[in-house]
C-alpha positions, 0 to 999 in steps of 0.5 A, a space after each residue: 500500500 502506498 506510503 502516501 495513503 498511510 500518511 493520509 490515514 494517519 492525518 485523518 485519524 489525528 483530525 478525527 481525535 480532535 473532532 471527537 474531543 470537541 465539547 458541545 459548547 465549542 461547535 460555534 467557536 471562531 476558528 483561524 478560517 475567517 467566517 467559519 466556526 468549528 462546526 463549519 470547518 468540520 463540515 467542510 472536511 466531511 463535504 470535501 472527503 465526499 466530493 473527492 470520493 465522487 471525483 475518484 469515481 468519475 464525477 467532474 467538478 468545475 475548476 474553481 467552484 466553491 460553495 457560497 457561505 460556510 459549509 454545514 452538515 446536519 448529521 452528527 459531525 463525528 460519525 460523518 467525519 469517520 464514515 467520509 474518511 473511511 470512504 475516502 481512504 477506500 476510494 484512494 486504495 482502489 486499483 488505479 486511483 492514484 494514477 487516473 486524472 480527476 477533476 476537482 475544484 482545484 482543477 484536473 489533477 492526478 489521483 496522487 495530487 488529489 491525495 496530497 490535497 486531502 492530506 493538506 486539508 486534514 492537517 491544516 483544518 485539524 490544526 484549525 480545529 485544535 486551535 479553536 478548541 484549545 486542544 494540543 496539536 500533535 500531528 505526526 511529523 511525516 504527514 506534516 512534512 509531506 503536506 508542507 513539501 506538496 504545498 510549497 510545490 503547489 504554490 510555486 506553480 500557482 499564478 499570482 493573484 487571489 486564491 482560496 487562502 489568505 496571503 502567507 504569513 511569516 514564521 520564524 526560521 527553524 519553526 516546526 513543519 506544522 507552523 510553516 505549513 499553516 503560515 504558508 496557508 495564511 494563518 495569522 501571526 496571532 494564530 501562530 503565536 498563541 
């Protein structure tokens, strides 16, 4: 089995533990994602997993398409997250999934790149949820480093101009990989230092 799939599974499991520890009074806490509360970030992860499963099974999505307003699911977030993560991993494990081209809102990408996009989402939004709910951030180093390297390469290929993230934020030299990753994806200096 692909090492990348193992790293994705690890990141998904870590984020699941964060979601499982969210208290009922924390679902509406603000997050580092402007305009999204904890429930919206968790919903975004669930809906993203489901979208990528559909894409891996041949459904195409318009490049750059994004839903308007904060994402919201009505079912139990914890259950929905686990089932959508399991479905995502199963779809990536299907024969040929990492080699085939799929169309997602980020554009037409090989399955391997789609896997890395989900890895970045799991790590960064897991970080967002942990920050918003006062939980420790304990992602294993390997998936975080992989997510950071993929993000650096992806950013180098992007044309200048507005994108789905806030501008990169400065981080101290020698900062942990997770701090570099979330700073690259626009988490504010205040989010990085508190």
